[in-house]
N, C-alpha and C positions, 0 to 999 in steps of 0.2 A: 453235179456240183464240182467246181474246180479243185485241183490239188492245193492251190493257194488258200482257198477257203477252208478245206478240210484239215489243214495244218493246225487249226484251232479246235480239234476234236475234244481235247481235254476240257477246254473252257465252255464249249458249246453243246456237248453231248448231254442227253437226258437220261441215259441208262447204260449199264455194262451188263450184258447178258452172257452167261458163262456155261460151258459144257463141262461136265465132270466125267471121269473114267473114260477118256476118249482115245486111248492108245492100245493097240493090240499087243504091244510089247510089255504091258504091265504084268507083273507076276501073277496077279489074280484074274487075268482075263481068260474067259472060257469060250463064250460065244457072243455074237452080236445081239444085244437086246432089241425088243420091238421099237423102243423109242429112246432118244438120248436123255441123259440126266441134265436138267437145266435149272440154274439158279441165277440170282441177280446180286450184283454189288452196287452200292450207291456211288454216284459220281464224286461224292466227298472222299472216297478212298483213293482217288488219283494222287500220285506225286510224279514229278519229273526228275531227271538227272540233276544232282546238286541239292535236292531236298532230302529230308531225313525219314527213314522208317522208324516209327515210334511204336514199340511193342507195349500193349497195355499190361498192367500189373497182373501177374498170375497166368498170362497167356504163354503157351509154348507154341512157337510159330515155325512153320516150314516154308521154305522157298519153293516155288513151282513156276518154271519158265513156260511161256505159252506164246503161240502166234496169235496176234490180235487182228481182227478184220474190222476196218472202219467203213461204216455204211455211207454211201454217197447219194442215195435217193430214198425218199419216203416209200415204204413198201408194205403190202399186206397180201397174204395168200400168194406168195411168189412161187412159181413152179421151179423145180430144180434146174430146168434148162435155161431159166432166165436169171438165176441168182447172180452170175458173174456180172450182169449188167447193173446191179444195184450196189456193187462193191466199189468204193472210192479209193481204197488203199489199205495199208497194213501198218502194224507196229509190232514190236516185241514187248512182252509184258510179264509181270510177275503176279500170279494169283496167290498172294500170301494167305496162309491158312492157319488158324489157331487149332492145332490138332487136338489138344485136350478138351477144348470147348466142343468141337465137332463130335468127338467120341461120346461125350456126355449127352449132347443133343440127340444123336442117333439112338443111343441106348434108351432114351426116354421118349422117343418119337417127337422131338421138338424141332423147330426150324433151325437152320444153319446161320441165319443172317449175321449174328454178332461175330461168329468165328470166321466169316468170310468178308464181312463188310466194315470192319473197324477202320478208323482213320489211318491212312497211309498203306492200306492193304492192296493197292493196285499201282505199283510203280510201272511206268511205261516209257518207251523210247519216243523220239520224235516221229512224226508221220512219215511213212514210206510210200511214195506214189505207186499206184497200181502197176505202172509200166516196169518198175524195178523187179517185180516178182511175176513173171509170165505164167508160172505154174505153181500155185501155193501148196500143191500136194507133192512137191519134190524139193523141199528145202530142209536144211539141217539147222536145228536150233540148239543152243547150248547155254549153260549157266556155270559160272565159277563162284566159289565162296573163298575169299582170302587167297585168290590166285590158283586154287585147286579146282579142276573141273569136277563138277558134281552131276550135272545132267547133260546128256546129248541125245537127241532123238530126231527122226526124220518124219515129216508130215505125211509121207506115203503110208505110215502106219496108223493113221486115223481110223477109229472104228466107224464114225460117221463123218463123211466128207463135208466140206464147207457148204456145198449146195444142199446136202441133206439137212444140215443143222439149220441153215437160214430158212429153208422152205418149211421145216417143222416149226420153228419159232414163230414165223409170220402167220401160221394158222391161228395163233392165239393172241398175238400182240403185234401191233404196228411198230415197225422199225423206222426210225427217222434219221436224216442226215446227221452225222457226227456220232451216232451211237456206236458202241464197240462190242464186238462178239469175241469172247475168248474161247479158244478151240480145244482146251485140255492140255495136260502136261505129261511129258514122257516120264519114265521111271526114274527113281533115285532122288526124289525130293527129300529134303532133310532139314534138321533144325538150324535156326539162326539165332544169334544172340547179340547183345550190345557190343559194339566195336567191330563186328563183322562187316566186310565189304563185299557186296554182291554185284557181279558183272553178268550181263545177259546179251545175247546177240543172235544173228542169223549168219551162218557161214557164208562169207563172200559178199556180204552187203554191209558196207561201212556205216550207213545211216541207221542201221538197227542197233548199234552198240550203245549201251548205257550202263553206268555204274551208280549204285546208291549205297549209303552207309547206314548201319543199324544203330540206333540210339536207344537207351533204356527209358 
């Protein structure tokens, strides 16, 4: 599928599949687990630059900057060696997380879906063509809140590489063109509140930059 078509991934995608705890630089990282932690956000959580983050009442929300991978071909049971062939491009994203909801859900053994999938919980940049990122495992992503840098991490520190993630996911679910894979967030995610302005990007790639404002 062409880059021109994939620019519409926000409107056309059917799912957002996310990896959790995927940076070796995280303070609590000890050793690589057998399988990645995978969860889903609904496509109704997408917003673009200029749109508003709306935090539900009683939610305490953290920002989490992540590299997003846009799928370019329908795929199932993809081998790691063939994963790069099904990637259409990239974006930078925020996996906004209601930390108080997740703590409660984890403590009671309940699903995370409301804490991860509320409306506006997935701000994303515009589509970045595949050719702009020759090696997605050697890029630096960053996030600022109100002009102060809060997160900076390099994708070389992934616990599970993009081929490992996509190969694993496609063992169990079919990925389709326009679907988005979020690859995990580096350390130092933190709370956001109404009136905050969040900026995100990939170092050296102008197309990756986007900013969104938080509203109550």
